[in-house]
TORTI-42725 format. One record per residue: residue number from 1; y, x, z of N, C-alpha, C, O in turn; residue in one letter. Coordinates in nm, 3 decimals, always signed. Atoms other than C-alpha are relative to their C-alpha. Layout:
N
{NUM; {Y; X; Z}; {Y; X; Z}; {Y; X; Z}; {Y; X; Z}; a}
...
% end
This chain:
124
{1; {-0.046; +0.042; +0.126}; {+0.312; +2.291; +4.806}; {-0.117; -0.066; -0.083}; {-0.097; -0.159; -0.161}; m}
{2; {+0.103; +0.044; +0.069}; {-0.040; +2.243; +4.678}; {-0.034; -0.148; +0.009}; {-0.068; -0.214; -0.090}; w}
{3; {+0.025; +0.141; -0.047}; {-0.090; +1.908; +4.853}; {+0.114; -0.086; -0.073}; {+0.081; -0.190; -0.131}; g}
{4; {-0.114; +0.077; +0.063}; {+0.255; +1.780; +4.718}; {-0.033; -0.001; -0.143}; {-0.015; -0.106; -0.204}; e}
{5; {+0.019; +0.006; +0.150}; {+0.154; +1.887; +4.357}; {-0.125; -0.093; -0.032}; {-0.124; -0.165; -0.131}; l}
{6; {+0.117; +0.088; +0.024}; {-0.189; +1.710; +4.386}; {+0.056; -0.155; +0.007}; {+0.029; -0.238; -0.079}; v}
{7; {-0.048; +0.142; -0.019}; {-0.010; +1.387; +4.520}; {+0.099; -0.031; -0.107}; {+0.091; -0.145; -0.153}; a}
{8; {-0.085; +0.027; +0.114}; {+0.256; +1.400; +4.256}; {-0.068; -0.027; -0.139}; {-0.034; -0.119; -0.214}; r}
{9; {+0.065; +0.014; +0.116}; {+0.023; +1.451; +3.974}; {-0.073; -0.132; -0.019}; {-0.076; -0.196; -0.124}; v}
{10; {+0.076; +0.120; +0.003}; {-0.190; +1.164; +4.074}; {+0.078; -0.125; +0.021}; {+0.022; -0.234; +0.027}; f}
{11; {-0.089; +0.122; +0.004}; {+0.108; +0.931; +4.101}; {+0.061; -0.016; -0.149}; {+0.135; -0.112; -0.172}; q}
{12; {-0.048; +0.000; +0.132}; {+0.191; +0.998; +3.728}; {-0.062; -0.127; -0.067}; {-0.175; -0.162; -0.033}; l}
{13; {+0.033; +0.131; +0.065}; {+0.163; +0.674; +3.509}; {-0.129; +0.019; -0.082}; {-0.129; +0.109; -0.166}; d}
{14; {+0.112; -0.010; +0.077}; {-0.183; +0.631; +3.367}; {-0.105; +0.101; +0.032}; {-0.208; +0.106; -0.035}; g}
{15; {+0.081; -0.117; -0.054}; {-0.346; +0.927; +3.551}; {-0.101; -0.046; +0.104}; {-0.066; -0.124; +0.192}; v}
{16; {+0.105; +0.028; -0.095}; {-0.672; +0.899; +3.743}; {-0.057; +0.138; +0.034}; {-0.066; +0.231; -0.045}; v}
{17; {+0.067; -0.132; -0.065}; {-0.835; +1.169; +3.970}; {-0.153; -0.023; -0.034}; {-0.204; -0.135; -0.042}; e}
{18; {+0.140; -0.009; +0.017}; {-1.193; +1.269; +3.902}; {-0.044; +0.133; +0.035}; {+0.033; +0.217; +0.082}; g}
{19; {+0.057; -0.119; -0.032}; {-1.444; +1.546; +3.940}; {-0.002; +0.077; -0.139}; {-0.046; +0.026; -0.241}; i}
{20; {-0.009; -0.084; +0.119}; {-1.387; +1.827; +3.688}; {-0.141; +0.020; -0.064}; {-0.241; +0.038; +0.006}; s}
{21; {+0.126; -0.022; +0.074}; {-1.656; +1.865; +3.420}; {-0.024; +0.135; -0.026}; {-0.133; +0.165; -0.075}; q}
{22; {+0.014; -0.138; +0.041}; {-1.599; +2.238; +3.380}; {+0.047; +0.094; +0.111}; {+0.033; +0.214; +0.091}; v}
{23; {-0.056; -0.077; -0.106}; {-1.442; +2.367; +3.712}; {-0.086; -0.025; +0.128}; {-0.158; -0.124; +0.143}; s}
{24; {+0.067; +0.016; -0.135}; {-1.580; +2.427; +4.065}; {+0.031; -0.143; +0.070}; {+0.127; -0.214; +0.040}; p}
{25; {-0.024; +0.141; -0.057}; {-1.616; +2.115; +4.284}; {+0.127; -0.014; +0.082}; {+0.168; -0.127; +0.110}; p}
{26; {-0.117; +0.018; -0.076}; {-1.306; +2.195; +4.483}; {+0.117; -0.037; -0.108}; {+0.227; -0.061; -0.057}; s}
{27; {-0.090; +0.026; +0.087}; {-1.106; +2.125; +4.158}; {+0.014; -0.157; -0.022}; {-0.079; -0.236; -0.004}; s}
{28; {-0.022; +0.141; +0.019}; {-0.957; +1.795; +4.079}; {+0.036; -0.034; -0.137}; {+0.144; +0.008; -0.179}; r}
{29; {-0.018; +0.028; +0.154}; {-0.976; +1.664; +3.715}; {+0.116; -0.108; -0.016}; {+0.124; -0.209; +0.054}; a}
{30; {-0.119; +0.101; +0.043}; {-0.666; +1.484; +3.569}; {-0.056; -0.063; -0.117}; {-0.065; +0.004; -0.221}; v}
{31; {+0.034; +0.078; +0.110}; {-0.798; +1.216; +3.346}; {+0.098; -0.114; -0.040}; {+0.183; -0.152; +0.040}; f}
{32; {-0.109; +0.090; +0.047}; {-0.601; +0.963; +3.144}; {-0.078; -0.141; +0.012}; {-0.180; -0.160; -0.055}; i}
{33; {+0.064; +0.125; -0.026}; {-0.698; +0.609; +3.261}; {-0.064; -0.076; -0.119}; {-0.182; -0.110; -0.123}; r}
{34; {+0.039; +0.086; +0.121}; {-0.708; +0.425; +2.925}; {-0.055; +0.085; -0.120}; {-0.067; +0.036; -0.232}; d}
{35; {+0.023; -0.087; +0.121}; {-0.818; +0.726; +2.712}; {-0.118; +0.094; +0.044}; {-0.100; +0.210; +0.082}; m}
{36; {+0.114; -0.084; -0.052}; {-1.176; +0.843; +2.800}; {-0.040; +0.108; -0.095}; {-0.092; +0.214; -0.059}; p}
{37; {+0.042; -0.101; +0.113}; {-1.227; +1.017; +2.455}; {+0.116; +0.075; -0.049}; {+0.229; +0.027; -0.060}; d}
{38; {-0.099; -0.100; +0.064}; {-1.043; +1.312; +2.314}; {+0.021; -0.045; -0.140}; {-0.074; -0.091; -0.204}; e}
{39; {-0.037; +0.018; +0.143}; {-0.871; +1.260; +1.983}; {-0.025; +0.131; -0.080}; {-0.047; +0.131; -0.201}; r}
{40; {+0.021; -0.132; +0.067}; {-0.913; +1.630; +1.908}; {-0.056; +0.091; +0.102}; {-0.012; +0.075; +0.216}; s}
{41; {+0.061; -0.075; -0.104}; {-1.122; +1.890; +2.095}; {+0.099; +0.101; +0.074}; {+0.081; +0.136; +0.190}; p}
{42; {-0.098; -0.099; -0.071}; {-0.821; +2.131; +2.163}; {+0.081; -0.073; +0.098}; {+0.160; -0.007; +0.166}; e}
{43; {-0.084; +0.073; -0.100}; {-0.663; +1.863; +2.378}; {-0.079; -0.026; +0.126}; {-0.035; -0.106; +0.209}; t}
{44; {+0.084; +0.025; -0.126}; {-0.935; +1.873; +2.646}; {-0.060; +0.143; +0.050}; {-0.090; +0.234; -0.028}; s}
{45; {+0.062; -0.119; -0.048}; {-1.068; +2.142; +2.873}; {-0.153; -0.010; +0.003}; {-0.224; +0.082; +0.043}; l}
{46; {+0.147; +0.030; -0.003}; {-1.414; +1.986; +2.834}; {-0.030; -0.072; -0.133}; {-0.070; -0.189; -0.137}; a}
{47; {+0.024; +0.057; +0.125}; {-1.444; +1.940; +2.461}; {-0.136; -0.070; -0.021}; {-0.236; -0.012; +0.020}; p}
{48; {+0.113; +0.069; +0.016}; {-1.704; +1.683; +2.364}; {-0.042; -0.093; +0.109}; {-0.141; -0.165; +0.096}; g}
{49; {+0.028; +0.076; -0.115}; {-1.699; +1.513; +2.697}; {+0.129; -0.083; +0.032}; {+0.218; -0.091; -0.052}; r}
{50; {-0.109; +0.086; -0.035}; {-1.451; +1.285; +2.883}; {+0.119; +0.078; -0.009}; {+0.116; +0.194; +0.033}; r}
{51; {-0.120; -0.080; +0.021}; {-1.095; +1.392; +2.798}; {+0.043; +0.041; +0.131}; {+0.055; -0.038; +0.225}; l}
{52; {-0.042; -0.060; -0.127}; {-0.985; +1.624; +3.065}; {+0.120; +0.103; -0.034}; {+0.095; +0.224; -0.045}; e}
{53; {-0.100; -0.081; +0.043}; {-0.646; +1.762; +2.972}; {+0.058; +0.111; +0.107}; {+0.125; +0.210; +0.077}; p}
{54; {-0.040; -0.100; -0.104}; {-0.589; +1.934; +3.314}; {-0.096; -0.016; +0.124}; {-0.158; -0.120; +0.148}; a}
{55; {+0.064; +0.012; -0.135}; {-0.753; +2.011; +3.642}; {+0.089; +0.098; +0.093}; {+0.151; +0.198; +0.056}; h}
{56; {-0.070; -0.071; -0.105}; {-0.603; +2.127; +3.970}; {-0.095; +0.081; +0.085}; {-0.175; +0.017; +0.154}; l}
{57; {+0.075; -0.075; -0.089}; {-0.776; +2.413; +4.148}; {+0.021; -0.031; +0.142}; {+0.122; -0.091; +0.178}; h}
{58; {-0.009; +0.040; -0.134}; {-0.840; +2.383; +4.510}; {+0.106; +0.081; +0.081}; {+0.176; +0.169; +0.031}; g}
{59; {-0.106; -0.063; -0.088}; {-0.626; +2.490; +4.802}; {-0.006; +0.147; +0.008}; {+0.098; +0.207; +0.032}; v}
{60; {+0.018; -0.143; -0.014}; {-0.753; +2.841; +4.807}; {+0.058; +0.063; -0.129}; {+0.103; +0.177; -0.125}; e}
{61; {-0.061; -0.062; +0.137}; {-0.633; +2.902; +4.440}; {+0.134; -0.067; -0.026}; {+0.233; +0.005; -0.033}; d}
{62; {-0.128; +0.071; +0.028}; {-0.360; +2.639; +4.372}; {+0.042; +0.006; -0.155}; {+0.139; -0.060; -0.192}; t}
{63; {-0.040; -0.001; +0.132}; {-0.349; +2.723; +3.997}; {-0.038; -0.129; -0.075}; {-0.115; -0.211; -0.024}; s}
{64; {+0.048; +0.124; +0.084}; {-0.379; +2.453; +3.716}; {-0.039; +0.051; -0.117}; {+0.027; +0.141; -0.167}; v}
{65; {+0.039; -0.017; +0.126}; {-0.570; +2.472; +3.410}; {+0.030; -0.114; -0.078}; {+0.002; -0.225; -0.033}; h}
{66; {-0.039; +0.109; +0.073}; {-0.439; +2.264; +3.129}; {+0.000; +0.039; -0.153}; {-0.023; +0.154; -0.190}; l}
{67; {-0.014; -0.027; +0.143}; {-0.398; +2.229; +2.748}; {+0.140; -0.039; -0.040}; {+0.198; -0.138; +0.005}; v}
{68; {-0.131; +0.026; +0.043}; {-0.075; +2.251; +2.576}; {+0.007; +0.030; -0.156}; {-0.094; +0.079; -0.206}; l}
{69; {-0.016; -0.056; +0.128}; {+0.050; +2.313; +2.216}; {+0.020; +0.149; +0.014}; {+0.092; +0.196; +0.102}; p}
{70; {+0.009; -0.139; -0.009}; {-0.008; +2.675; +2.149}; {+0.135; +0.081; +0.020}; {+0.144; +0.180; +0.093}; a}
{71; {-0.132; -0.066; -0.007}; {+0.361; +2.770; +2.102}; {+0.061; -0.021; +0.125}; {+0.133; +0.067; +0.173}; d}
{72; {-0.059; +0.023; -0.137}; {+0.457; +2.597; +2.435}; {-0.074; +0.087; +0.113}; {-0.013; +0.143; +0.204}; r}
{73; {+0.078; -0.084; -0.089}; {+0.175; +2.772; +2.621}; {+0.032; +0.147; -0.010}; {+0.034; +0.216; +0.092}; g}
{74; {-0.036; -0.133; +0.029}; {+0.270; +3.104; +2.462}; {+0.136; +0.030; +0.061}; {+0.159; +0.140; +0.111}; d}
{75; {-0.143; -0.009; -0.054}; {+0.636; +3.051; +2.575}; {-0.016; +0.021; +0.159}; {+0.046; +0.107; +0.220}; a}
{76; {+0.015; -0.020; -0.137}; {+0.515; +3.003; +2.930}; {-0.070; +0.128; +0.044}; {-0.044; +0.183; +0.151}; l}
{77; {+0.046; -0.146; -0.035}; {+0.307; +3.324; +2.921}; {+0.106; +0.083; -0.006}; {+0.122; +0.158; +0.090}; v}
{78; {-0.113; -0.097; +0.019}; {+0.614; +3.508; +2.796}; {+0.096; -0.013; +0.127}; {+0.151; +0.086; +0.173}; r}
{79; {-0.099; +0.024; -0.109}; {+0.824; +3.355; +3.083}; {-0.082; +0.044; +0.148}; {-0.026; +0.042; +0.257}; l}
{80; {+0.060; -0.039; -0.128}; {+0.556; +3.471; +3.341}; {-0.047; -0.119; +0.085}; {-0.065; -0.100; +0.206}; g}
{81; {+0.039; +0.108; -0.071}; {+0.449; +3.117; +3.443}; {-0.138; -0.034; -0.034}; {-0.191; -0.122; +0.034}; w}
{82; {+0.134; +0.027; +0.034}; {+0.106; +3.116; +3.274}; {-0.073; +0.115; -0.045}; {-0.018; +0.224; -0.060}; a}
{83; {+0.079; -0.097; +0.076}; {-0.177; +3.306; +3.130}; {-0.100; -0.081; -0.098}; {-0.136; -0.196; -0.072}; e}
{84; {+0.106; +0.070; +0.089}; {-0.420; +3.220; +2.841}; {-0.120; -0.026; +0.090}; {-0.156; +0.058; +0.172}; p}
{85; {+0.135; +0.033; -0.074}; {-0.731; +3.058; +2.991}; {-0.105; +0.098; -0.033}; {-0.129; +0.117; -0.152}; h}
{86; {+0.089; -0.100; +0.025}; {-0.994; +3.324; +3.026}; {-0.129; -0.042; -0.081}; {-0.197; +0.039; -0.143}; q}
{87; {+0.120; +0.046; +0.076}; {-1.269; +3.101; +2.875}; {+0.035; -0.099; -0.089}; {-0.035; -0.200; -0.103}; y}
{88; {-0.051; +0.100; +0.096}; {-1.063; +2.924; +2.616}; {-0.094; -0.004; -0.132}; {-0.136; +0.097; -0.188}; a}
{89; {+0.063; +0.013; +0.132}; {-1.244; +2.780; +2.313}; {+0.110; -0.010; -0.105}; {+0.080; +0.016; -0.222}; d}
{90; {-0.112; +0.019; +0.097}; {-0.899; +2.717; +2.143}; {+0.115; +0.062; +0.073}; {+0.112; +0.088; +0.193}; y}
{91; {-0.116; -0.070; -0.044}; {-0.557; +2.874; +2.171}; {+0.100; -0.104; +0.075}; {+0.222; -0.086; +0.080}; d}
{92; {-0.086; +0.109; -0.066}; {-0.434; +2.559; +2.365}; {-0.015; +0.001; +0.148}; {+0.060; -0.065; +0.221}; t}
{93; {+0.036; +0.002; -0.142}; {-0.589; +2.640; +2.703}; {+0.071; +0.109; +0.075}; {+0.072; +0.227; +0.038}; e}
{94; {-0.070; -0.083; -0.083}; {-0.384; +2.783; +2.975}; {-0.022; -0.012; +0.139}; {-0.073; -0.116; +0.181}; f}
{95; {-0.001; +0.000; -0.148}; {-0.371; +2.869; +3.345}; {+0.144; +0.023; +0.048}; {+0.205; +0.128; +0.025}; m}
{96; {-0.130; +0.003; -0.052}; {-0.044; +2.783; +3.514}; {+0.000; +0.037; +0.149}; {-0.082; -0.020; +0.221}; v}
{97; {-0.005; -0.040; -0.131}; {+0.040; +2.946; +3.844}; {+0.042; -0.118; +0.089}; {+0.132; -0.192; +0.049}; y}
{98; {-0.038; +0.098; -0.093}; {+0.059; +2.708; +4.148}; {+0.146; +0.022; +0.051}; {+0.189; +0.137; +0.066}; g}
{99; {-0.126; -0.012; -0.053}; {+0.409; +2.632; +4.280}; {+0.006; +0.057; +0.141}; {-0.083; +0.041; +0.225}; p}
{100; {-0.031; -0.062; -0.133}; {+0.561; +2.820; +4.573}; {+0.112; -0.068; +0.075}; {+0.126; -0.059; +0.197}; r}
{101; {-0.101; +0.076; -0.077}; {+0.855; +2.606; +4.642}; {+0.034; -0.124; -0.085}; {-0.028; -0.144; -0.190}; n}
{102; {-0.033; +0.122; +0.060}; {+1.020; +2.275; +4.541}; {+0.048; +0.009; -0.133}; {+0.020; -0.084; -0.209}; t}
{103; {-0.046; -0.028; +0.140}; {+1.184; +2.413; +4.224}; {-0.113; +0.018; -0.096}; {-0.120; -0.040; -0.205}; a}
{104; {+0.130; -0.037; +0.071}; {+0.851; +2.552; +4.104}; {-0.088; -0.131; -0.001}; {-0.149; -0.155; -0.105}; e}
{105; {+0.072; +0.127; -0.006}; {+0.681; +2.217; +4.200}; {+0.045; -0.079; -0.115}; {-0.041; -0.120; -0.193}; l}
{106; {-0.058; +0.079; +0.097}; {+0.910; +2.030; +3.969}; {-0.038; +0.055; -0.151}; {-0.070; -0.021; -0.242}; e}
{107; {+0.018; -0.059; +0.119}; {+0.861; +2.275; +3.686}; {-0.157; -0.015; -0.034}; {-0.191; -0.058; -0.145}; a}
{108; {+0.140; +0.026; +0.022}; {+0.478; +2.267; +3.719}; {-0.038; -0.145; -0.035}; {-0.113; -0.170; -0.128}; v}
{109; {+0.016; +0.141; +0.029}; {+0.476; +1.894; +3.729}; {+0.043; -0.024; -0.142}; {-0.032; -0.086; -0.218}; l}
{110; {-0.048; +0.019; +0.141}; {+0.681; +1.897; +3.407}; {-0.101; +0.047; -0.094}; {-0.127; -0.021; -0.194}; s}
{111; {+0.089; -0.054; +0.093}; {+0.429; +2.114; +3.245}; {-0.130; -0.086; -0.011}; {-0.184; -0.105; -0.119}; v}
{112; {+0.116; +0.102; -0.001}; {+0.136; +1.878; +3.351}; {+0.036; -0.120; -0.085}; {-0.044; -0.172; -0.163}; v}
{113; {-0.029; +0.121; +0.082}; {+0.321; +1.596; +3.203}; {+0.008; +0.033; -0.153}; {-0.014; -0.055; -0.236}; e}
{114; {+0.001; -0.030; +0.141}; {+0.360; +1.792; +2.872}; {-0.145; +0.014; -0.047}; {-0.177; -0.010; -0.163}; q}
{115; {+0.147; -0.006; +0.040}; {-0.017; +1.852; +2.877}; {-0.056; -0.139; -0.029}; {-0.129; -0.161; -0.125}; s}
{116; {+0.047; +0.138; +0.013}; {-0.079; +1.478; +2.929}; {+0.051; -0.055; -0.143}; {-0.027; -0.118; -0.216}; l}
{117; {-0.046; +0.050; +0.125}; {+0.152; +1.398; +2.624}; {-0.070; +0.075; -0.109}; {-0.102; +0.008; -0.208}; s}
{118; {+0.073; -0.078; +0.102}; {-0.019; +1.668; +2.415}; {-0.138; -0.073; -0.019}; {-0.177; -0.097; -0.133}; f}
{119; {+0.129; +0.057; +0.004}; {-0.357; +1.504; +2.497}; {+0.003; -0.148; -0.071}; {-0.079; -0.188; -0.154}; a}
{120; {-0.015; +0.133; +0.046}; {-0.235; +1.155; +2.428}; {+0.038; -0.017; -0.147}; {+0.009; -0.116; -0.214}; r}
{121; {-0.039; -0.006; +0.143}; {-0.091; +1.249; +2.093}; {-0.120; +0.058; -0.086}; {-0.111; +0.059; -0.209}; a}
{122; {+0.091; -0.045; +0.078}; {-0.413; +1.399; +1.993}; {+0.006; +0.142; -0.063}; {-0.061; +0.180; -0.159}; g}
{123; {-0.031; -0.145; +0.046}; {-0.278; +1.761; +1.959}; {+0.115; +0.008; -0.098}; {+0.197; -0.083; -0.106}; g}
{124; {-0.106; -0.027; +0.095}; {-0.051; +1.898; +1.698}; {+0.135; +0.018; +0.058}; {+0.231; +0.042; -0.015}; a}
% end
């Protein structure tokens, strides 16, 4: 499932793969092609650097770190899909569990898309 998640994320419109600025080398950063700068620091996992709204951890982990509106992330935590990011600077950073099946793959992909929308909008 991890390989499929990686492939699907980097097929999303306007997304480009890169090296994470804040995660181990096995992680893959999700950058927005035409938006290198954050509009607001809570929309990036790497505030003050290139906008990194999400990164996918390596095949040994398979989780996803991303930014979301705090209320959406809190809802995912209550549902058991996510945890607050352990090194969060803001209340918008979350760890989403990697998918185990096709239904979960679609759900996690949707959450990544929500993260990208949040970053593009500049938060709020």
